[in-house]
N, CA, C and O of each residue as an XYZ file, in Angstrom:
272
protein
N    -161.660    -91.749    -24.654
C    -160.663    -90.701    -24.686
C    -160.641    -89.990    -23.336
O    -161.689    -89.606    -22.817
N    -159.476    -89.818    -22.779
C    -159.295    -89.197    -21.480
C    -158.713    -87.808    -21.658
O    -157.719    -87.623    -22.361
N    -159.339    -86.835    -21.018
C    -158.844    -85.468    -21.070
C    -158.251    -85.113    -19.722
O    -158.896    -85.281    -18.687
N    -157.041    -84.630    -19.737
C    -156.367    -84.237    -18.512
C    -156.137    -82.735    -18.551
O    -155.584    -82.206    -19.516
N    -156.564    -82.053    -17.495
C    -156.337    -80.615    -17.438
C    -154.944    -80.342    -16.901
O    -154.388    -81.137    -16.144
N    -154.406    -79.246    -17.291
C    -153.076    -78.865    -16.838
C    -153.028    -77.380    -16.561
O    -154.014    -76.665    -16.736
N    -151.888    -76.936    -16.134
C    -151.709    -75.509    -15.875
C    -151.600    -74.758    -17.198
O    -150.969    -75.231    -18.143
N    -152.200    -73.626    -17.251
C    -152.135    -72.785    -18.441
C    -151.254    -71.582    -18.148
O    -151.164    -71.123    -17.010
N    -150.619    -71.088    -19.173
C    -149.752    -69.924    -19.031
C    -150.283    -68.817    -19.918
O    -150.629    -69.042    -21.078
N    -150.343    -67.641    -19.370
C    -150.826    -66.484    -20.112
C    -149.615    -65.792    -20.728
O    -148.978    -64.942    -20.106
N    -149.317    -66.174    -21.957
C    -148.168    -65.585    -22.639
C    -148.614    -64.463    -23.580
O    -149.807    -64.193    -23.717
N    -147.673    -63.837    -24.203
C    -147.979    -62.681    -25.056
C    -148.951    -63.028    -26.185
O    -149.856    -62.248    -26.485
N    -148.770    -64.189    -26.809
C    -149.646    -64.573    -27.907
C    -151.093    -64.729    -27.444
O    -152.017    -64.290    -28.127
N    -151.286    -65.351    -26.292
C    -152.634    -65.533    -25.763
C    -153.235    -64.181    -25.397
O    -154.418    -63.933    -25.630
N    -152.411    -63.313    -24.823
C    -152.906    -61.984    -24.466
C    -153.337    -61.194    -25.702
O    -154.342    -60.485    -25.666
N    -152.585    -61.314    -26.785
C    -152.958    -60.617    -28.024
C    -154.288    -61.156    -28.545
O    -155.157    -60.388    -28.960
N    -154.441    -62.471    -28.520
C    -155.707    -63.063    -28.976
C    -156.876    -62.614    -28.113
O    -157.918    -62.215    -28.633
N    -156.708    -62.679    -26.797
C    -157.786    -62.280    -25.892
C    -158.094    -60.789    -26.016
O    -159.255    -60.385    -25.960
N    -157.058    -59.981    -26.182
C    -157.267    -58.554    -26.363
C    -158.065    -58.286    -27.637
O    -158.946    -57.426    -27.661
N    -157.747    -59.029    -28.686
C    -158.488    -58.902    -29.942
C    -159.944    -59.313    -29.806
O    -160.799    -58.858    -30.565
N    -160.222    -60.175    -28.833
C    -161.598    -60.611    -28.583
C    -162.322    -59.695    -27.600
O    -163.472    -59.945    -27.240
N    -161.643    -58.631    -27.169
C    -162.311    -57.640    -26.341
C    -161.974    -57.662    -24.860
O    -162.568    -56.906    -24.091
N    -161.046    -58.499    -24.439
C    -160.653    -58.508    -23.032
C    -159.832    -57.243    -22.766
O    -158.892    -56.937    -23.499
N    -160.195    -56.521    -21.720
C    -159.536    -55.242    -21.440
C    -158.149    -55.446    -20.839
O    -157.849    -56.483    -20.247
N    -157.320    -54.425    -21.010
C    -155.979    -54.462    -20.430
C    -156.049    -54.549    -18.908
O    -155.177    -55.144    -18.276
N    -157.089    -53.954    -18.319
C    -157.240    -53.996    -16.863
C    -157.347    -55.429    -16.352
O    -156.891    -55.725    -15.248
N    -157.935    -56.307    -17.129
C    -158.040    -57.710    -16.729
C    -156.657    -58.348    -16.642
O    -156.387    -59.129    -15.730
N    -155.786    -58.016    -17.584
C    -154.424    -58.557    -17.571
C    -153.621    -57.970    -16.408
O    -152.845    -58.676    -15.764
N    -153.812    -56.665    -16.143
C    -153.127    -56.040    -15.017
C    -153.566    -56.655    -13.695
O    -152.749    -56.840    -12.792
N    -154.846    -56.972    -13.579
C    -155.358    -57.596    -12.353
C    -154.743    -58.981    -12.155
O    -154.380    -59.346    -11.036
N    -154.624    -59.749    -13.231
C    -153.992    -61.075    -13.136
C    -152.523    -60.957    -12.747
O    -152.018    -61.740    -11.943
N    -151.844    -59.968    -13.330
C    -150.438    -59.762    -13.013
C    -150.270    -59.359    -11.544
O    -149.376    -59.858    -10.861
N    -151.119    -58.470    -11.070
C    -151.045    -58.035     -9.678
C    -151.310    -59.205     -8.723
O    -150.641    -59.329     -7.698
N    -152.275    -60.054     -9.053
C    -152.569    -61.219     -8.218
C    -151.370    -62.164     -8.160
O    -151.064    -62.710     -7.099
N    -150.696    -62.359     -9.278
C    -149.531    -63.240     -9.296
C    -148.372    -62.636     -8.503
O    -147.667    -63.353     -7.794
N    -148.172    -61.326     -8.618
C    -147.115    -60.678     -7.853
C    -147.385    -60.766     -6.354
O    -146.458    -60.947     -5.565
N    -148.644    -60.638     -5.962
C    -149.007    -60.794     -4.553
C    -148.736    -62.214     -4.073
O    -148.247    -62.422     -2.963
N    -149.057    -63.179     -4.915
C    -148.815    -64.583     -4.560
C    -147.316    -64.857     -4.402
O    -146.904    -65.551     -3.472
N    -146.508    -64.315     -5.306
C    -145.063    -64.480     -5.202
C    -144.519    -63.828     -3.930
O    -143.648    -64.390     -3.266
N    -145.030    -62.649     -3.595
C    -144.593    -61.968     -2.378
C    -144.948    -62.799     -1.148
O    -144.151    -62.889     -0.214
N    -146.135    -63.406     -1.137
C    -146.540    -64.247     -0.012
C    -145.631    -65.460      0.133
O    -145.360    -65.905      1.248
N    -145.160    -65.994     -0.990
C    -144.255    -67.141     -0.930
C    -142.923    -66.771     -0.288
O    -142.286    -67.614      0.344
N    -142.495    -65.519     -0.442
C    -141.250    -65.078      0.165
C    -141.406    -64.850      1.662
O    -140.448    -64.989      2.422
N    -142.606    -64.503      2.077
C    -142.866    -64.162      3.475
C    -143.354    -65.368      4.276
O    -142.992    -65.533      5.441
N    -144.172    -66.205      3.650
C    -144.868    -67.266      4.361
C    -144.395    -68.636      3.869
O    -144.615    -68.999      2.714
N    -143.755    -69.377      4.741
C    -143.219    -70.689      4.385
C    -144.307    -71.654      3.914
O    -144.093    -72.436      2.987
N    -145.468    -71.595      4.554
C    -146.565    -72.501      4.183
C    -147.052    -72.198      2.768
O    -147.335    -73.116      1.999
N    -147.150    -70.922      2.425
C    -147.566    -70.544      1.067
C    -146.552    -71.032      0.039
O    -146.928    -71.481     -1.044
N    -145.266    -70.944      0.378
C    -144.224    -71.424     -0.529
C    -144.339    -72.930     -0.722
O    -144.216    -73.420     -1.845
N    -144.573    -73.671      0.364
C    -144.707    -75.125      0.265
C    -145.918    -75.509     -0.573
O    -145.858    -76.455     -1.358
N    -147.013    -74.781     -0.410
C    -148.223    -75.056     -1.204
C    -147.933    -74.817     -2.684
O    -148.276    -75.645     -3.527
N    -147.303    -73.690     -2.999
C    -146.992    -73.364     -4.395
C    -146.059    -74.402     -5.010
O    -146.258    -74.822     -6.150
N    -145.048    -74.813     -4.259
C    -144.112    -75.802     -4.783
C    -144.767    -77.162     -4.960
O    -144.418    -77.903     -5.879
N    -145.704    -77.495     -4.097
C    -146.375    -78.789     -4.216
C    -147.298    -78.839     -5.430
O    -147.644    -79.922     -5.903
N    -147.696    -77.675     -5.933
C    -148.569    -77.623     -7.107
C    -147.797    -77.794     -8.412
O    -148.394    -77.986     -9.471
N    -146.477    -77.724     -8.332
C    -145.629    -77.921     -9.501
C    -145.174    -79.375     -9.493
O    -144.688    -79.870     -8.476
N    -145.327    -80.043    -10.597
C    -145.006    -81.465    -10.674
C    -143.500    -81.663    -10.857
O    -143.013    -81.835    -11.975
N    -142.770    -81.636     -9.729
C    -141.323    -81.823     -9.779
C    -140.907    -83.205     -9.302
O    -139.762    -83.615     -9.493
N    -141.836    -83.923     -8.681
C    -141.517    -85.224     -8.130
C    -140.902    -85.145     -6.739
O    -140.512    -86.161     -6.165
N    -140.819    -83.929     -6.200
C    -140.261    -83.710     -4.870
C    -141.405    -83.361     -3.915
O    -142.277    -82.560     -4.252
N    -141.400    -83.961     -2.730
C    -142.384    -83.643     -1.733
C    -141.806    -82.570     -0.813
O    -140.756    -82.770     -0.203
N    -142.497    -81.431     -0.715
C    -142.040    -80.324      0.107
C    -142.755    -80.364      1.440
O    -143.954    -80.635      1.507
N    -142.019    -80.096      2.490
C    -142.599    -80.069      3.825
C    -142.023    -78.869      4.570
O    -141.115    -78.195      4.084
N    -142.557    -78.621      5.730
C    -142.117    -77.508      6.529
C    -140.650    -77.667      6.932
O    -140.203    -78.766      7.259
N    -139.918    -76.577      6.906
C    -138.517    -76.602      7.322
C    -138.399    -76.799      8.826
O    -137.349    -77.225      9.308
N    -139.450    -76.500      9.574
C    -139.433    -76.645     11.019
C    -139.362    -78.120     11.416
O    -138.892    -78.448     12.505
N    -139.821    -78.998     10.544
C    -139.822    -80.426     10.853
C    -138.424    -81.017     10.772
O    -138.186    -82.111     11.283
N    -137.507    -80.316     10.145
C    -136.149    -80.831      9.944
C    -135.305    -80.584     11.176
O    -134.129    -80.946     11.202
C-alpha cells in the first residue's frame, strides 16, 4: 500500500475540531497571519510567486518573466 501526502486545508470544520481539542485561537490567527504575509510576498516578489505557483499541481511550468 502506497501513501501519498498532499496539501491540507484548514477549513472551518477542522478548526472547530482542533479548537475542541484545546488548540487556542491564537494558533489559528498566527497561521492566518503567516498566509497573509506569504500572499503579500507573492504580489511583491516575482520569485516568491513562481515558487508558490510551482507548488500547485496545474501542469504548467512557471518561470521568470524576465526570461521572456
